[in-house]
C-alpha positions in Angstrom: 0.0 0.0 0.0 2.9 2.4 0.7 4.1 1.8 -2.9 0.7 2.5 -4.3 0.3 5.6 -2.3 3.7 6.9 -3.4 2.9 6.3 -7.1 -0.4 8.1 -6.7 1.1 11.0 -4.9 3.8 11.4 -7.5 1.2 11.4 -10.3 -0.8 14.1 -8.5 2.3 16.2 -7.9 3.3 16.0 -11.6 -0.1 17.3 -12.7 -0.3 20.1 -10.2 1.7 22.8 -12.1 -0.7 22.4 -15.1 -3.8 22.4 -12.9 -2.6 25.5 -11.0 -1.9 27.4 -14.2 -5.4 26.9 -15.6 -7.3 30.3 -15.5 -10.7 28.4 -15.7 -10.1 26.4 -12.5 -12.5 27.3 -9.7 -11.1 29.0 -6.7 -13.9 29.1 -4.1 -15.2 25.6 -4.8 -13.4 22.6 -3.2 -11.4 20.4 -5.5 -8.3 18.1 -5.1 -4.9 19.4 -5.9 -5.0 17.8 -9.4 -6.6 15.2 -11.7 -10.0 13.5 -11.5 -12.6 14.1 -8.9 -15.9 12.2 -9.1 -19.0 11.7 -6.7 -18.9 13.1 -3.2 -19.4 9.8 -1.5 -19.7 10.5 2.2 -19.7 13.2 4.8 -19.9 13.5 8.6 -19.0 15.8 11.5 -16.5 14.4 14.0 -14.6 16.2 16.8 -15.4 19.6 15.4 -14.4 18.8 11.8 -16.6 18.4 8.7 -15.2 15.5 6.8 -15.9 14.8 3.1 -14.9 11.8 1.0 -15.0 11.7 -2.8 -14.2 9.3 -5.6 -10.8 10.3 -6.8 -8.0 9.2 -9.0 -4.7 11.1 -9.1 -3.5 9.2 -12.1 -5.3 11.1 -14.9 -7.8 13.9 -15.5 -10.0 12.5 -18.2 -11.7 9.3 -16.9 -12.3 7.6 -13.6 -9.9 4.6 -13.4 -8.2 3.0 -10.4 -10.4 5.3 -8.3 -10.1 5.4 -4.6 -11.6 7.7 -2.0 -10.1 11.2 -1.5 -10.5 12.8 1.9 -10.7 16.4 3.2 -11.8 18.2 6.3 -12.9 21.7 7.3 -13.7 23.6 10.4 -16.1 26.0 8.7 -17.3 24.5 5.3 -15.2 27.2 3.6 -11.5 26.4 3.9 -10.6 22.7 3.3 -7.5 20.7 4.3 -6.8 17.9 1.8 -5.8 14.7 3.7 -4.2 11.5 2.4 -6.4 9.2 0.4 -8.6 7.1 2.7 -9.1 4.2 0.3 -6.8 3.0 -2.5 -7.5 0.1 -4.8 -4.8 -2.5 -5.6 -4.8 -4.0 -9.0 -2.5 -6.8 -7.8 -5.3 -7.9 -5.5 -7.9 -7.8 -8.2 -9.3 -4.4 -7.3 -10.5 -2.1 -10.0 -11.7 0.7 -7.7 -13.9 1.7 -4.9 -17.3 3.0 -6.0 -19.5 5.4 -4.2 -21.1 4.9 -0.8 -21.7 6.8 2.4 -20.7 7.3 6.0 -22.4 7.3 9.4 -21.3 7.5 13.1 -22.1 4.6 15.3 -23.9 5.1 18.6 -20.5 5.3 20.2 -19.5 8.2 17.8 -17.1 6.2 15.7 -17.2 6.9 11.9 -17.7 4.1 9.5 -17.3 4.4 5.7 -19.4 2.2 3.4 -18.3 1.6 -0.2 -18.7 -0.7 -3.2 -15.6 -2.8 -3.6 -15.2 -3.2 -7.3 -13.2 -6.1 -8.6 -11.5 -6.3 -12.0 -14.1 -8.0 -14.3 -17.2 -6.0 -13.3 -17.5 -4.4 -16.7 -17.0 -7.7 -18.5 -19.7 -9.3 -16.3 -17.2 -11.8 -15.0 -17.3 -10.5 -11.4 -19.7 -8.6 -9.1 -19.3 -5.8 -6.6 -19.5 -6.3 -2.8 -20.4 -3.8 -0.2 -17.7 -3.3 2.4 -16.9 -0.9 5.3 -13.8 1.0 6.5 -13.0 1.8 10.1 -10.6 4.5 11.3 -7.3 3.4 12.7 -6.2 6.6 14.3 -8.0 9.5 16.2 -7.2 12.0 13.3 -9.0 9.7 10.9 -6.0 9.6 8.5 -5.8 5.8 8.2 -8.6 3.4 7.5 -8.9 -0.4 7.4 -11.5 -2.2 5.3 -13.7 -5.0 6.6 -16.3 -7.3 5.0 -19.9 -6.8 6.2 -21.7 -9.8 4.8 -23.2 -8.0 1.8 -22.2 -10.2 -1.2 -24.3 -11.6 -4.0 -26.0 -14.7 -2.7 -25.3 -14.1 1.0 -27.4 -12.7 3.9 -30.5 -12.3 1.7 -28.7 -10.4 -1.1 -30.0 -12.0 -4.4 -27.4 -14.1 -6.2 -28.4 -12.5 -9.5 -28.2 -8.9 -8.3 -26.5 -6.8 -11.1 -22.8 -6.6 -10.8 -23.1 -2.8 -10.9 -25.0 -2.5 -7.6 -23.3 0.2 -5.5 -23.8 3.6 -3.8 -24.7 2.2 -0.4 -26.5 5.0 1.5 -26.9 4.4 5.2 -29.6 6.1 7.3 -31.4 5.8 10.7 -35.1 5.3 11.3 -36.9 4.4 14.5 -33.6 3.5 16.3 -32.5 1.1 13.5 -29.8 1.5 10.8 -30.7 0.7 7.2 -29.1 1.1 3.7 -30.3 1.5 0.2 -28.4 1.1 -3.1 -28.5 1.7 -6.8 -29.0 -1.1 -9.4 -30.7 -3.3 -6.8 -34.5 -3.0 -7.4 -34.9 -1.1 -4.2 -33.0 -3.6 -1.9 -33.1 -2.5 1.7 -30.5 -3.9 4.2 -30.2 -3.5 8.0 -27.3 -3.5 10.3 -27.4 -6.2 13.0 -24.7 -4.9 15.4 -23.7 -1.7 17.1 -20.4 -1.6 15.2 -22.4 -1.6 11.9 -20.3 -4.4 10.4 -22.9 -7.1 10.2 -25.6 -6.6 7.6 -28.6 -8.5 6.2 -31.2 -7.8 3.5 -34.7 -7.2 5.0 -36.9 -5.9 2.2 -37.3 -3.5 -0.7 -38.3 0.1 -1.1 -40.2 1.0 -4.2 -39.2 4.0 -6.3 -35.4 3.7 -6.1 -34.0 3.7 -9.7 -31.3 6.3 -9.9 -27.7 6.5 -8.9 -26.5 7.7 -5.5 -29.8 7.4 -3.7 -29.8 9.6 -0.7 -32.5 8.7 1.8 -32.6 10.9 4.9 -34.9 12.5 7.5 -35.6 16.2 7.2 -38.2 18.4 9.0 -40.3 15.4 10.1 -40.3 13.8 6.7 -38.0 11.5 4.7 -36.4 12.7 1.4 -35.5 10.4 -1.4 -32.9 12.2 -3.5 -31.5 10.4 -6.6 -28.9 11.2 -9.2 -31.2 10.9 -12.3 -31.3 13.0 -15.4 -31.8 15.6 -14.1 -31.2 15.0 -10.4 -34.6 14.6 -8.6 -36.3 14.1 -5.2 -39.5 13.0 -3.5 -40.7 13.8 0.0 -42.8 11.5 2.2 -43.1 9.2 5.1 -41.1 6.1 5.9 -42.5 3.2 7.8 -39.5 1.3 9.2 -41.6 -1.6 10.4 -43.2 -2.2 7.0 -40.1 -1.1 5.0 -42.3 1.3 3.0 -41.8 4.8 1.7 -45.0 6.7 0.9 -44.3 9.9 -1.1 -46.4 13.0 -0.5 -45.0 14.8 -3.6 -44.4 13.9 -7.2 -40.9 13.4 -8.5 -39.4 16.9 -8.7 -36.2 18.3 -10.1 -33.6 19.2 -7.5 -31.2 20.9 -9.9 -31.9 21.7 -13.6 -28.3 21.8 -14.7 -28.2 18.3 -15.9 -30.5 17.5 -18.8 -32.8 14.6 -19.5 -30.1 12.3 -20.7 -26.4 11.9 -20.1 -24.3 14.2 -22.4 -21.1 12.9 -23.8 -18.9 15.2 -21.7 -20.7 14.4 -18.4 -21.8 18.0 -17.9 -24.0 17.0 -15.1 -24.3 20.1 -12.9 -24.8 18.7 -9.4 -24.7 14.9 -9.3 -23.3 12.2 -7.1 -24.5 13.7 -3.8 -24.4 12.9 -0.1 -25.9 14.5 3.0 -25.1 14.8 6.7 -26.5 16.6 9.8 -24.1 18.8 11.7 -23.9 19.6 15.4 -26.3 22.6 15.0 -29.0 20.3 13.5 -28.6 21.5 9.9 -28.9 19.0 7.1 -26.2 19.7 4.6 -25.8 18.5 1.0 -22.6 18.0 -0.9 -22.4 17.2 -4.6 -20.1 16.7 -7.5 -19.8 19.2 -10.4 -18.5 17.8 -13.7 -18.3 18.8 -17.4 -14.9 20.3 -17.6 -12.6 19.9 -20.5 -9.8 17.3 -20.0 -6.1 18.0 -20.6 -5.8 20.7 -17.9 -4.4 18.6 -15.1 -7.6 18.6 -13.1 -11.3 17.7 -13.6 -14.3 18.0 -11.3 -15.1 20.0 -8.2 -17.6 20.0 -5.3 -20.6 22.2 -5.5 -21.0 24.8 -2.7 -22.3 23.1 0.5 -26.1 23.6 0.7 -28.4 23.8 3.6 -31.6 21.8 3.2 -35.1 22.4 4.5 -38.7 21.7 3.4 -41.1 24.7 2.9 -44.8 24.9 3.7 -45.8 23.7 0.2 -43.6 20.6 0.4 -40.7 21.7 -1.8 -37.1 21.0 -1.0 -35.3 24.2 -0.3 -31.5 24.6 -0.9 -29.5 27.5 0.2 -25.8 28.1 0.2 -24.2 27.4 3.5 -24.3 30.6 5.6 -20.5 30.4 6.3 -19.8 31.2 2.7 -20.6 34.8 3.3 -17.1 35.3 4.8 -15.7 35.1 1.3 -17.4 38.3 0.2 -15.0 41.0 -0.8 -15.9 44.5 -2.1 -19.6 45.1 -2.2 -21.8 47.1 -4.5 -25.5 47.7 -3.8 -28.1 49.6 -5.8 -31.5 50.9 -4.8 -34.7 49.8 -6.5 -34.9 51.0 -10.2 -36.6 50.3 -13.5 -35.2 49.6 -16.9 -36.9 49.7 -20.3 -35.0 48.6 -23.3 -31.8 49.4 -21.4 -29.0 47.9 -19.3 -27.1 48.9 -16.3 -23.7 47.6 -14.9 -23.8 46.6 -11.3 -20.2 47.3 -10.4 -17.3 49.4 -11.6 -15.0 46.4 -10.9 -14.7 43.2 -12.9 -13.3 39.7 -12.3 -14.0 36.0 -12.6 -15.5 35.3 -9.2 -18.9 36.8 -8.1 -21.8 36.5 -5.8 -24.9 38.5 -7.0 -28.3 38.8 -5.3 -31.1 40.5 -7.1 -34.9 40.5 -7.2 -36.5 41.0 -10.6 -40.1 41.8 -11.5 -40.5 41.1 -15.2 -42.7 43.0 -17.6 -45.7 41.3 -19.2 -43.6 40.8 -22.4 -40.0 40.9 -23.4 -36.9 39.7 -21.7 -35.1 40.8 -18.6 -32.4 39.5 -16.3 -28.8 39.3 -15.5 -26.0 39.3 -18.1 -22.4 38.4 -17.1 -20.4 40.2 -19.7 -17.2 38.5 -20.9 -15.4 40.9 -23.0 -16.6 43.4 -25.6 -18.2 41.2 -28.2 -20.8 39.3 -26.1 -20.0 36.0 -27.8 -19.4 34.3 -24.5 -21.7 36.3 -22.2 -23.6 34.3 -19.6 -27.3 35.0 -19.6 -29.7 34.5 -16.8 -33.0 35.8 -18.2 -36.7 35.8 -17.6 -39.2 35.5 -20.4 -42.8 34.5 -19.9 -43.0 32.1 -17.0 -39.6 30.6 -17.6 -36.1 31.4 -16.3 -33.2 30.5 -18.6 -29.8 30.1 -16.9 -26.9 29.7 -19.3 -29.1 27.8 -21.7 -31.0 25.7 -19.1 -34.7 26.4 -18.7 -36.4 26.4 -15.3 -40.1 26.3 -15.8 -42.5 28.0 -13.4 -39.8 30.3 -11.9 -42.1 33.3 -12.7 -45.5 33.0 -11.0 -48.8 33.9 -12.5 -48.9 37.1 -10.4 -45.5 38.0 -11.8 -44.1 39.0 -8.5 -40.4 39.5 -7.9 -38.2 36.5 -8.8 -35.3 36.3 -6.3 -31.9 35.2 -7.7 -28.7 34.4 -5.9 -25.9 33.7 -8.4 -22.4 32.4 -7.9 -19.8 32.5 -10.6 -16.5 30.8 -9.9 -14.6 31.2 -13.2 -16.1 28.1 -15.0 -18.7 27.1 -12.4 -22.1 28.8 -12.3 -24.6 28.1 -9.4 -28.0 29.8 -9.5 -30.4 29.7 -6.5 -34.0 30.8 -7.6 -36.7 32.0 -5.3 -35.0 31.3 -2.0 -33.6 28.0 -3.2 -36.8 26.3 -4.3 -35.1 25.8 -7.7 -31.4 25.6 -8.6 -29.2 25.4 -11.7 -25.6 24.3 -11.6 -23.6 24.6 -14.9 -20.1 24.4 -16.2 -19.5 27.4 -18.4 -16.6 26.7 -20.7 -15.7 30.1 -21.9 -12.4 31.6 -20.8 -12.9 33.7 -17.6 -12.0 37.1 -18.9 -12.8 40.0 -16.6 -16.6 39.5 -16.1 -18.8 42.6 -15.6 -22.3 41.8 -14.2 -25.1 43.8 -15.8 -28.9 43.8 -15.6 -31.1 44.5 -18.6 -34.6 44.7 -20.0 -35.5 44.2 -23.6 -38.9 44.6 -25.3 -40.5 46.0 -22.1 -40.0 47.3 -18.6 -38.6 45.4 -15.6 -38.1 46.4 -12.0 -34.9 45.5 -10.1 -34.7 45.5 -6.3 -32.5 44.3 -3.4 -29.5 44.2 -5.6 -26.1 43.4 -4.2 -22.9 42.2 -5.8 -19.6 41.0 -4.2 -16.3 39.9 -5.6 -15.6 36.5 -4.0 -12.3 35.5 -2.5 -10.4 32.3 -3.0 -10.5 29.5 -0.3 -7.0 28.4 -1.1 -5.0 31.3 0.4 
């Protein structure tokens, strides 16, 4: 293992100069030092630290291969310390990689990681994955040892003919019991049989689980089923732990519109591959993977901004940026309420590639209005977030129903981090996450109205600082 770790660390170090020289690389989103980042697999809070784990390979920036689990921690959800890889596959032992999973603390407060051990031969259908766990070896959680937990095809109630691709074990609590759900398993539900969470058996099935990375968690007195589908989606309802039954109150709704109805060739997924945890203040936090970046730059993939989750009075999942992120705000510009008709107005005299912008817009009955992030003088690569009719369009992605029939103000909170765009609409009821490939020239945020009049209110803009010092 020391030999493998050294080889991986050397590959990452060799790619770092190229990655650090790329002007499109995000600076206030978490990412590894270099090369390929995939799903955010697990998160928990332990001894005052937020820990995240993510699929990671330091060997290349263009495809997940020989992927282990990267590891980082933070005191404040803003600045992150990258730690040694927690899980590293060994080809000499027949391991292809470690697929996504989750983490939870035992009743004694000990963290346990759960992952899909992926042998060589899975993609040729000559071998199948197993679910395994990893336990910390030291108090700093820098070293982990893996253990088998009884979840193999044909054992402890797991069907022998379960697809070899089953993975994404998501562990959750309900009525004092600990359960897990998976992808590619026809809703298989398993339960831990010991306090250490190292002995598991299949106990039933939950209908409605069909996507990748199913996150199933309690929130505001309900349970949320969040799945990485195209686009990523959620349902909210009640879970009967005795009957192993989830009864949704809501239809299947889109959590983030950035990823379309089918997987594009460049994996431009917006937010995908998510996990959640509850912190010591009782907040439920969501962490997700952002992809869609061009290869050949020494890095690929980052984490979306940490999001606080809640359920509103109408049963919608609300996502808001973690409040700690406000410490990154630099120079501020604010404008009083004003109207525009067939005109535009710049929000700030300064320009740059990193912004947070908050504005409320009341659109006219006809025409277009919104926010334009100007990239240079020719507008070829401008980023548009505009309102027309009842639809919001964010960098080419439509968000239906953002404008109500009463045409009240539409609230926008927009983050631009060079090549990553995150848009929170109407207090976080809708979100759009996009990779914007244009070179990050000095961006000038501007509001505009075309073909009619629009009113702009509560307008603030900040330059955003880097989290990397």
